[in-house]
Residue frames relative to the residue before (quaternion, step in Angstrom):
aa qw qx qy qz dx dy dz
M 1.0000 0.0000 0.0000 0.0000 0.00 0.00 0.00
R 0.6471 0.5185 -0.3238 0.4555 3.57 0.99 -0.83
L 0.6458 0.5166 -0.3227 0.4605 3.57 1.02 -0.82
V 0.6449 0.5169 -0.3204 0.4629 3.56 0.99 -0.82
A 0.6610 0.5072 -0.3048 0.4615 3.55 0.97 -0.91
A 0.6527 0.5125 -0.3129 0.4620 3.56 0.99 -0.85
A 0.6485 0.5155 -0.3157 0.4625 3.57 0.99 -0.83
A 0.6456 0.5191 -0.3158 0.4627 3.55 1.02 -0.84
L 0.6434 0.5228 -0.3192 0.4592 3.55 1.03 -0.83
L 0.6568 0.5081 -0.3093 0.4634 3.58 0.94 -0.88
F 0.6388 0.5245 -0.3226 0.4613 3.57 1.04 -0.81
A 0.6568 0.5125 -0.3065 0.4605 3.55 0.99 -0.89
L 0.6546 0.5085 -0.3131 0.4636 3.58 0.99 -0.83
A 0.6493 0.5147 -0.3153 0.4627 3.57 1.00 -0.83
A 0.6507 0.5117 -0.3140 0.4650 3.57 1.01 -0.84
A 0.6471 0.5164 -0.3190 0.4613 3.55 1.02 -0.84
A 0.6486 0.5157 -0.3174 0.4612 3.58 1.01 -0.82
A 0.6457 0.5273 -0.3226 0.4483 3.57 1.03 -0.79
D 0.6735 0.4976 -0.2911 0.4628 3.57 1.15 -0.65
Q 0.5327 0.6356 -0.4148 0.3743 3.59 1.23 -0.29
P 0.4517 -0.6926 0.4802 0.2927 3.59 -0.85 0.87
A 0.5595 -0.5888 0.4609 0.3574 3.55 -1.21 0.51
A 0.6043 -0.5618 0.4196 0.3784 3.57 -1.25 0.40
A 0.5417 -0.6201 0.4635 0.3274 3.56 -1.22 0.56
F 0.1026 0.7813 -0.6111 0.0743 3.58 -1.11 0.70
V 0.3371 -0.7023 0.5909 0.2097 3.54 -1.41 0.19
V 0.1433 -0.7752 0.6070 0.1003 3.59 -1.10 0.65
G 0.0079 -0.8006 0.5989 -0.0157 3.54 -1.17 0.66
A 0.5012 -0.6252 0.5050 0.3208 3.54 -1.26 0.44
L 0.2699 -0.7561 0.5777 0.1474 3.57 -0.85 1.02
R 0.2487 -0.7759 0.5673 0.1194 3.56 -0.53 1.21
R 0.6100 -0.5844 0.3927 0.3634 3.57 -1.18 0.51
D 0.6434 0.5039 -0.3346 0.4692 3.60 1.20 -0.31
G 0.6283 -0.5841 0.3197 0.4022 3.60 1.26 0.23
A 0.5605 0.5917 -0.3953 0.4237 3.59 1.25 0.01
V 0.2304 -0.7451 0.6123 0.1298 3.55 -1.06 0.86
V 0.1473 -0.7685 0.6187 0.0699 3.56 -0.89 0.99
P 0.2673 -0.7677 0.5571 0.1697 3.63 -0.27 1.18
F 0.0313 -0.8292 0.5580 0.0082 3.60 -0.93 0.81
A 0.8100 0.1000 -0.0729 0.5733 3.63 1.16 -0.21
A 0.1423 -0.7662 0.6217 0.0787 3.54 -1.24 0.60
F 0.1960 -0.7552 0.6170 0.1027 3.55 -1.10 0.80
D 0.2545 -0.8153 0.5071 0.1161 3.60 -0.68 1.08
G 0.6909 -0.4183 0.2734 0.5224 3.56 1.29 0.13
K 0.7926 0.1664 -0.0897 0.5797 3.57 1.24 -0.50
H 0.8237 0.1480 -0.0233 0.5468 3.57 0.95 -0.90
W 0.4128 -0.6785 0.5569 0.2430 3.53 -1.33 0.52
S 0.0310 0.7654 -0.6428 0.0046 3.54 -1.25 0.56
S 0.2891 -0.7409 0.5732 0.1974 3.59 -1.29 0.08
P 0.0075 -0.8651 0.5013 -0.0173 3.60 0.42 1.22
W 0.5420 0.6175 -0.4183 0.3872 3.62 1.14 -0.45
P 0.5289 -0.6684 0.4070 0.3285 3.63 -0.85 0.87
L 0.5216 -0.6328 0.4822 0.3083 3.54 -1.18 0.67
P 0.6347 -0.5259 0.3852 0.4149 3.61 -1.17 0.43
R 0.0773 0.7664 -0.6345 0.0642 3.53 -1.16 0.72
L 0.5575 -0.6520 0.3944 0.3294 3.55 -0.90 0.92
E 0.7880 0.1601 -0.0847 0.5884 3.58 1.03 -0.75
R 0.2749 0.7251 -0.5881 0.2299 3.55 -0.49 1.24
P 0.4747 -0.6667 0.4845 0.3089 3.60 -0.85 0.89
I 0.3093 -0.7450 0.5643 0.1758 3.58 -1.01 0.85
P 0.4615 -0.6775 0.4862 0.3026 3.63 -0.72 0.96
I 0.5478 -0.6500 0.4239 0.3125 3.57 -1.04 0.83
N 0.7989 -0.0430 0.0634 0.5966 3.56 0.94 -0.87
L 0.7480 -0.4090 0.2700 0.4477 3.55 -1.32 0.08
N 0.6756 0.5157 -0.2991 0.4338 3.59 0.95 -0.86
S 0.6727 0.4994 -0.2991 0.4569 3.59 1.16 -0.47
I 0.4809 0.6351 -0.4559 0.3969 3.60 1.26 0.02
P 0.5035 -0.6646 0.4483 0.3221 3.64 -0.75 0.94
K 0.5330 -0.6553 0.4339 0.3134 3.56 -0.92 0.92
S 0.6078 0.5822 -0.3553 0.4066 3.58 1.09 -0.63
W 0.5891 0.5885 -0.3705 0.4116 3.60 1.19 -0.37
W 0.6974 0.5267 -0.2650 0.4074 3.57 1.11 -0.65
G 0.3744 -0.6785 0.5405 0.3276 3.57 0.95 -0.78
K 0.8047 -0.3252 0.2073 0.4513 3.55 -1.31 -0.21
A 0.6192 0.5831 -0.3522 0.3905 3.62 1.05 -0.65
G 0.3806 -0.7448 0.4751 0.2733 3.61 1.15 -0.47
P 0.7564 -0.3815 0.2594 0.4638 3.61 -1.28 0.03
R 0.1430 -0.8092 0.5690 0.0304 3.57 -0.94 0.94
E 0.1463 -0.8050 0.5727 0.0513 3.57 -0.63 1.16
T 0.7546 0.2943 -0.1581 0.5648 3.58 1.09 -0.75
W 0.0738 -0.8088 0.5834 -0.0084 3.55 -0.86 1.04
Q 0.3106 -0.6999 0.6090 0.2071 3.52 -1.30 0.49
A 0.1566 -0.8018 0.5732 0.0634 3.57 -0.61 1.15
W 0.1927 -0.7605 0.6123 0.0976 3.56 -0.94 0.99
I 0.0605 0.7995 -0.5841 0.1261 3.55 -0.47 1.30
D 0.8316 -0.1026 0.0178 0.5455 3.59 -0.55 1.19
G 0.7445 -0.4426 0.2170 0.4503 3.57 0.92 0.94
A 0.6791 0.4382 -0.2913 0.5118 3.61 1.25 -0.02
A 0.3391 -0.7551 0.5335 0.1740 3.56 -1.09 0.77
Q 0.0355 0.7692 -0.6380 0.0041 3.55 -1.17 0.66
T 0.4690 -0.6957 0.4795 0.2572 3.56 -1.18 0.60
L 0.1155 -0.7825 0.6106 0.0392 3.55 -1.01 0.91
Q 0.2151 -0.7508 0.6102 0.1331 3.56 -1.20 0.64
V 0.4021 -0.7046 0.5306 0.2458 3.55 -0.95 0.90
R 0.2811 -0.7624 0.5625 0.1525 3.58 -0.92 0.93
Q 0.7630 -0.2466 0.1932 0.5654 3.58 0.90 -0.92
P 0.5281 -0.5715 0.4921 0.3903 3.60 -1.22 0.26
D 0.0192 0.7778 -0.6269 0.0406 3.56 -1.18 0.58
W 0.3762 -0.6840 0.5464 0.3033 3.57 -1.25 -0.10
V 0.1533 -0.7649 0.6193 0.0893 3.55 -1.21 0.60
A 0.4904 -0.6477 0.4996 0.3006 3.55 -1.17 0.65
V 0.0047 -0.7759 0.6303 -0.0285 3.56 -0.94 0.98
H 0.7934 -0.2000 0.0695 0.5707 3.55 -0.16 1.33
C 0.8138 -0.2332 0.1699 0.5044 3.64 -0.62 -1.07
T 0.7086 0.4070 -0.2585 0.5152 3.60 1.19 0.29
R 0.4107 -0.6883 0.5335 0.2699 3.59 -1.30 -0.24
Q 0.1682 -0.7823 0.5948 0.0770 3.53 -1.19 0.63
V 0.4370 -0.6530 0.5472 0.2884 3.56 -1.10 0.73
A 0.0111 0.8054 -0.5895 0.0606 3.57 -0.81 1.02
L 0.4301 -0.6686 0.5445 0.2674 3.55 -1.37 0.12
R 0.2840 -0.7485 0.5756 0.1666 3.59 -0.60 1.13
T 0.0907 -0.8093 0.5801 0.0143 3.56 -0.85 1.01
D 0.5817 -0.5790 0.4423 0.3615 3.55 -1.34 -0.02
Y 0.2947 0.7841 -0.4944 0.2323 3.59 1.21 0.47
H 0.1365 -0.7665 0.6249 0.0584 3.55 -1.03 0.92
P 0.2871 -0.7955 0.5046 0.1737 3.62 -0.31 1.18
A 0.5916 -0.5867 0.4282 0.3499 3.53 -1.25 0.50
E 0.7777 0.1326 -0.0943 0.6072 3.58 1.18 -0.48
P 0.6129 -0.5850 0.3709 0.3802 3.59 -1.05 0.67
P 0.4686 -0.6692 0.4886 0.3064 3.59 -1.01 0.72
P 0.5191 -0.6198 0.4739 0.3490 3.58 -1.17 0.47
P 0.6951 -0.4186 0.3339 0.4798 3.62 -1.22 -0.04
P 0.6256 -0.5696 0.3736 0.3802 3.61 -1.09 0.58
T 0.6141 0.5729 -0.3477 0.4169 3.59 1.17 -0.46
A 0.5109 0.6346 -0.4331 0.3856 3.62 1.22 -0.23
Q 0.0601 0.8049 -0.5833 0.0916 3.57 -0.75 1.09
P 0.4947 -0.2551 -0.8237 0.1084 1.55 -1.77 1.72
F 0.5109 -0.6662 0.4459 0.3104 3.55 -0.92 0.91
P 0.5490 -0.6477 0.4065 0.3373 3.63 -0.89 0.88
K 0.1860 -0.7407 0.6365 0.1074 3.52 -1.15 0.81
D 0.3018 -0.7830 0.5213 0.1553 3.58 -0.88 0.97
G 0.8060 -0.1723 0.1181 0.5538 3.60 1.16 -0.28
L 0.5577 -0.5745 0.4798 0.3587 3.51 -1.35 -0.38
A 0.2032 -0.7581 0.6081 0.1192 3.56 -1.05 0.82
V 0.0864 -0.7989 0.5952 -0.0044 3.57 -0.97 0.94
S 0.1069 0.7875 -0.6027 0.0721 3.58 -1.04 0.77
P 0.4440 -0.2753 -0.8214 0.2289 1.56 -1.41 2.14
P 0.7132 -0.4703 0.2894 0.4317 3.61 -1.22 0.36
H 0.0629 0.7685 -0.6348 0.0499 3.52 -1.17 0.71
A 0.5619 -0.6276 0.4266 0.3292 3.55 -1.06 0.80
L 0.0773 -0.7658 0.6381 0.0180 3.53 -1.13 0.83
E 0.2386 -0.7809 0.5634 0.1258 3.57 -0.71 1.09
P 0.4923 -0.6890 0.4416 0.2965 3.61 -0.95 0.79
I 0.3118 -0.6881 0.6221 0.2058 3.52 -1.32 0.49
A 0.4157 -0.7249 0.4935 0.2415 3.57 -0.78 1.03
I 0.2319 -0.7365 0.6217 0.1313 3.56 -1.01 0.93
L 0.1523 -0.8309 0.5338 0.0389 3.58 -0.41 1.24
S 0.5004 -0.6083 0.5202 0.3301 3.53 -1.17 0.60
P 0.5642 -0.6176 0.4121 0.3611 3.63 -0.93 0.76
G 0.7317 0.4009 -0.2361 0.4981 3.58 1.15 -0.55
A 0.3080 0.7869 -0.4912 0.2111 3.59 1.23 0.26
T 0.5560 -0.6236 0.4428 0.3254 3.56 -0.99 0.86
E 0.5926 0.6019 -0.3502 0.4048 3.57 1.08 -0.74
L 0.6948 0.4972 -0.2773 0.4394 3.59 1.09 -0.68
L 0.4959 0.6962 -0.4238 0.2995 3.61 1.15 -0.38
P 0.6953 0.4904 -0.3180 0.4182 3.67 0.76 -0.84
L 0.6766 0.4912 -0.3236 0.4430 3.62 1.09 -0.44
G 0.3582 0.7767 -0.4564 0.2453 3.60 1.33 0.01
P 0.6956 0.4643 -0.3036 0.4565 3.66 0.73 -0.93
T 0.6428 0.5122 -0.3267 0.4666 3.60 1.02 -0.74
L 0.6436 0.5094 -0.3148 0.4766 3.57 0.99 -0.84
Y 0.6319 0.5471 -0.3315 0.4376 3.61 0.95 -0.89
D 0.6973 0.4669 -0.2778 0.4676 3.60 0.81 -0.98
A 0.6743 0.4953 -0.3013 0.4575 3.58 0.91 -0.90
F 0.6352 0.5266 -0.3225 0.4639 3.59 1.00 -0.82
N 0.6721 0.4967 -0.3018 0.4587 3.60 0.88 -0.93
D 0.6429 0.5164 -0.3262 0.4621 3.59 0.92 -0.85
A 0.6859 0.4808 -0.2893 0.4632 3.57 0.90 -0.92
E 0.6640 0.4890 -0.3229 0.4644 3.61 0.97 -0.74
R 0.5983 0.5429 -0.3631 0.4642 3.61 1.08 -0.61
E 0.6371 0.5218 -0.3201 0.4683 3.56 1.03 -0.81
T 0.6552 0.4963 -0.3073 0.4796 3.58 0.97 -0.84
A 0.6707 0.5099 -0.2959 0.4500 3.60 0.94 -0.91
S 0.6134 0.5547 -0.3547 0.4363 3.60 1.14 -0.50
R 0.7416 0.3783 -0.2067 0.5141 3.57 1.24 -0.43
Y 0.7880 0.1657 -0.0795 0.5876 3.58 1.16 -0.60
S 0.6034 -0.5715 0.4169 0.3681 3.54 -1.26 0.38
D 0.1670 -0.7647 0.6162 0.0871 3.58 -0.87 0.99
P 0.4503 -0.7360 0.4311 0.2641 3.63 -0.68 1.02
M 0.7574 0.3300 -0.1855 0.5320 3.60 1.19 -0.34
P 0.4863 -0.6555 0.4834 0.3164 3.64 -0.88 0.87
Q 0.6488 -0.5697 0.3457 0.3673 3.56 -1.09 0.74
K 0.6778 0.5004 -0.3137 0.4379 3.61 0.81 -0.93
Q 0.6586 0.5106 -0.3092 0.4581 3.56 1.04 -0.73
R 0.7153 0.4641 -0.2776 0.4426 3.57 0.75 -1.00
E 0.7075 0.4765 -0.2811 0.4398 3.60 0.99 -0.74
K 0.4464 0.6476 -0.4743 0.3954 3.56 1.26 0.33
Y 0.7516 0.3847 -0.1799 0.5047 3.57 1.19 -0.54
D 0.4481 -0.6608 0.5322 0.2816 3.54 -1.11 0.72
P 0.4714 -0.6274 0.5176 0.3410 3.59 -1.07 0.57
G 0.3702 -0.7314 0.5291 0.2193 3.55 -1.01 0.81
I 0.4062 -0.7044 0.5269 0.2474 3.58 -0.92 0.89
E 0.2024 -0.7894 0.5723 0.0914 3.57 -0.83 1.03
A 0.7861 -0.0593 0.0610 0.6122 3.59 1.05 -0.72
A 0.0029 -0.7963 0.6046 -0.0175 3.57 -1.11 0.68
Y 0.0880 -0.7779 0.6222 0.0059 3.53 -1.05 0.90
A 0.0666 -0.8258 0.5600 -0.0069 3.59 -1.00 0.76
Y 0.0165 -0.7747 0.6320 0.0042 3.52 -1.26 0.61
G 0.7726 0.3615 -0.2746 0.4439 3.54 -1.16 0.73
T 0.4182 -0.6895 0.5362 0.2494 3.53 -1.37 0.15
D 0.7481 -0.2299 0.1828 0.5950 3.57 0.64 -1.14
P 0.3956 -0.3173 -0.7997 0.3214 1.52 -0.49 2.44
R 0.2387 -0.7185 0.6310 0.1692 3.54 -1.31 0.43
T 0.1951 -0.8064 0.5546 0.0648 3.55 -0.73 1.13
Y 0.1369 -0.7846 0.6030 0.0450 3.55 -0.95 1.00
Y 0.1215 -0.7144 0.6780 0.1232 3.52 -1.22 0.63
V 0.0653 -0.8331 0.5478 -0.0402 3.56 -0.60 1.19
E 0.1511 -0.7370 0.6529 0.0877 3.53 -1.09 0.88
S 0.0648 0.8148 -0.5646 0.1146 3.58 -0.66 1.12
S 0.1016 -0.8180 0.5659 0.0204 3.56 -1.20 0.36
R 0.1067 -0.7104 0.6831 0.1316 3.49 -1.50 0.23
A 0.2439 -0.7798 0.5625 0.1267 3.59 -0.85 0.98
Y 0.1381 -0.7899 0.5958 0.0452 3.54 -1.03 0.87
R 0.0662 -0.7780 0.6236 0.0380 3.58 -1.03 0.83
S 0.5232 -0.6299 0.4760 0.3209 3.53 -1.11 0.72
P 0.6747 -0.5116 0.3314 0.4162 3.63 -1.14 0.50
G 0.7020 0.4575 -0.2788 0.4691 3.61 1.01 -0.70
G 0.4803 -0.7073 0.4038 0.3256 3.55 1.29 -0.18
D 0.6018 0.5926 -0.3618 0.3947 3.58 1.24 0.02
G 0.7046 0.3882 -0.2580 0.5351 3.59 1.27 -0.04
C 0.0207 -0.8130 0.5811 -0.0294 3.57 -1.03 0.73
A 0.0806 0.7685 -0.6319 0.0598 3.56 -1.05 0.79
I 0.2285 -0.7577 0.5976 0.1286 3.53 -1.25 0.46
A 0.2632 -0.6910 0.6483 0.1814 3.52 -1.09 0.83
F 0.0571 -0.8281 0.5571 -0.0265 3.56 -0.34 1.29
G 0.1023 -0.8346 0.5412 0.0008 3.54 -0.61 1.19
T 0.0467 -0.7595 0.6480 0.0318 3.53 -1.18 0.70
G 0.2476 0.7992 -0.5212 0.1681 3.58 -0.92 0.75
W 0.4508 -0.6755 0.5361 0.2304 3.48 -1.42 0.32
I 0.0347 -0.7686 0.6388 -0.0014 3.54 -1.03 0.89
V 0.1611 -0.7986 0.5770 0.0580 3.57 -0.86 1.00
K 0.1997 -0.7659 0.6029 0.0998 3.55 -0.95 0.96
R 0.0201 0.7619 -0.6461 0.0393 3.55 -0.85 1.07
G 0.7847 -0.0031 -0.0585 0.6171 3.55 -0.39 1.22
E 0.7345 -0.3336 0.2794 0.5208 3.56 -0.62 -1.16
T 0.5636 0.6067 -0.3735 0.4181 3.58 1.28 0.27
Y 0.1769 -0.7763 0.6002 0.0763 3.56 -0.92 0.99
T 0.0490 -0.8033 0.5932 -0.0187 3.56 -0.86 1.02
A 0.3223 -0.7213 0.5800 0.1988 3.56 -0.87 0.98
V 0.2501 -0.8008 0.5324 0.1125 3.56 -0.66 1.15
A 0.7812 -0.1395 0.1184 0.5969 3.60 0.90 -0.85
T 0.0471 0.7947 -0.6011 0.0703 3.58 -0.83 1.03
T 0.0645 -0.7775 0.6253 0.0192 3.56 -1.05 0.86
V 0.0899 -0.7769 0.6215 0.0465 3.57 -1.03 0.82
D 0.0911 -0.7783 0.6208 0.0229 3.55 -0.90 1.04
I 0.3314 -0.7047 0.5866 0.2225 3.56 -1.15 0.65
V 0.0280 0.8135 -0.5751 0.0820 3.58 -0.49 1.23
P 0.5729 -0.5687 0.4393 0.3942 3.62 -1.17 0.38
C 0.6465 -0.5662 0.3512 0.3715 3.55 -1.21 0.39
D 0.5745 0.5274 -0.4143 0.4692 3.60 1.22 0.03
R 0.4311 -0.7575 0.3908 0.2960 3.56 1.47 0.08
Y 0.3135 0.7273 -0.5436 0.2778 3.58 1.12 0.48
G 0.7433 0.3391 -0.2810 0.5036 3.56 -0.73 1.10
A 0.5853 0.5604 -0.3826 0.4438 3.61 1.21 -0.27
T 0.2047 -0.7787 0.5858 0.0925 3.57 -1.12 0.71
Y 0.1387 -0.8118 0.5668 0.0229 3.55 -0.85 1.05
M 0.4172 -0.7196 0.5055 0.2294 3.54 -1.11 0.74
L 0.0824 -0.7060 0.6973 0.0919 3.50 -1.32 0.65
P 0.2180 -0.8141 0.5216 0.1329 3.64 -0.22 1.20
F 0.2909 -0.7502 0.5706 0.1643 3.57 -1.03 0.85
G 0.6781 -0.4369 0.3232 0.4947 3.59 0.91 -0.88
V 0.4547 -0.6763 0.5243 0.2468 3.53 -1.39 0.00
M 0.1183 -0.7648 0.6303 0.0616 3.56 -1.11 0.82
T 0.2048 -0.7510 0.6154 0.1239 3.55 -1.07 0.81
L 0.0759 0.8109 -0.5635 0.1386 3.57 -0.52 1.26
N 0.8617 -0.0589 0.0214 0.5036 3.56 -0.80 1.05
G 0.7347 -0.4321 0.2296 0.4699 3.55 0.98 0.86
H 0.6374 0.4921 -0.3330 0.4906 3.60 1.28 0.04
T 0.2718 -0.7368 0.5974 0.1625 3.55 -1.18 0.65
Y 0.0828 -0.8211 0.5646 -0.0085 3.56 -0.56 1.21
W 0.2198 -0.7527 0.6141 0.0898 3.54 -0.94 1.02
L 0.1282 -0.8041 0.5792 0.0386 3.61 -0.65 1.14
A 0.1296 0.8105 -0.5498 0.1549 3.57 -0.81 1.03
Q 0.3397 -0.6579 0.6171 0.2665 3.48 -1.43 0.16
F 0.1219 -0.7426 0.6517 0.0945 3.55 -1.16 0.70
S 0.0940 0.8209 -0.5518 0.1131 3.58 -0.69 1.03
G 0.1102 -0.7647 0.6308 0.0715 3.51 -1.37 0.40
W 0.8124 -0.2491 0.1848 0.4937 3.55 -1.24 -0.40
A 0.8507 0.1370 0.0025 0.5074 3.56 0.80 -1.01
H 0.7602 0.2936 -0.2029 0.5429 3.59 1.09 0.50
E 0.0085 0.7615 -0.6450 -0.0642 3.51 -1.37 0.19
R 0.0233 -0.7806 0.6245 0.0126 3.54 -1.21 0.54
F 0.3168 -0.7392 0.5672 0.1777 3.54 -1.25 0.46
V 0.0997 -0.8273 0.5520 -0.0300 3.52 -0.86 1.05
V 0.1268 -0.7186 0.6766 0.0987 3.51 -1.24 0.71
V 0.1053 -0.8235 0.5575 0.0010 3.57 -0.50 1.24
D 0.2856 -0.7321 0.5981 0.1573 3.55 -0.92 1.00
L 0.2313 -0.7863 0.5610 0.1160 3.59 -0.53 1.21
K 0.0646 -0.8204 0.5679 -0.0180 3.57 -0.07 1.33
P 0.6982 -0.4940 0.2969 0.4246 3.63 -1.17 0.40
K 0.8328 0.1733 -0.0671 0.5214 3.61 0.91 -0.85
E 0.7797 0.1903 -0.1356 0.5810 3.59 1.24 0.17
V 0.2786 -0.6994 0.6166 0.2304 3.53 -1.33 0.16
E 0.1019 -0.8053 0.5838 0.0171 3.55 -0.88 0.97
A 0.3152 -0.7288 0.5771 0.1909 3.58 -0.83 0.99
V 0.1614 -0.8119 0.5564 0.0727 3.58 -0.28 1.25
V 0.7365 0.1156 -0.1313 0.6534 3.56 1.35 -0.25
N 0.1052 0.7591 -0.6348 0.0988 3.57 -0.86 0.98
V 0.1051 0.8540 -0.4906 0.1376 3.54 0.31 1.31
W 0.4877 -0.6716 0.4843 0.2766 3.55 -0.97 0.94
G 0.2110 -0.8104 0.5385 0.0935 3.55 -0.81 1.02
G 0.7136 -0.3802 0.2391 0.5376 3.57 1.34 -0.05
G 0.1685 0.7919 -0.5747 0.1197 3.55 -1.17 0.58
C 0.4520 -0.6582 0.5307 0.2842 3.53 -1.37 -0.05
């Protein structure tokens, strides 16, 4: 009886601990010039984006203490940050608030003592390189695998990608002009340009793929550019969400992912990433649910 009672008590304590919300923290993109741009806050249960959006004219706080408390969320002002770079963590100290150029606007950022492994490019380079994710207070970040487009692992998801790409392009063609008739374009498989993966079973993939179209005379060019999520459970592949846009061959308008990593909080799996193109960037926290993906944070990071 004592053993049963003790086991029941341990089970109850474990269940109670599992129900406890995670600690509050803030996350930000670590730029190669050492500036951290906070973009999301977690209060223990929910995500939000309290840090102000980019604006060409905005007063810069003099020091850390002068930053409005409402910008931080529940975690409060953060002077010490944990930076996750290529799967390894290091500690950063904030020196002062500052502004950084983001495409055609400016963003309030936190200058830190970060020393990049390679020199940063000129401030005019856009989207400006990000070296990793910064978190404060510290929190574990799991890596996202970057796969070669020709990786053997990606071969089995080809039929699922083909069907999802075609369905998404048909939807786009129903609203906008597609340069290639459906029967012609669907003779070809979309080519994988980039792929990222996380997990074992289930294993979640984010895939960027495309098909290029040229006019008969060769003087016109367009690309069907697809982005989407595919989940593998056992030996079954399921397309969760796919979008196809028709863009010119200079790829203006296409958006590419830069994955930061994955956090597991209160039974949810969150994928953190930057999405950027020629003239814009945004930061996203995606909840990887069993049958859908939901962007719980989708914040504008600047653009033209």
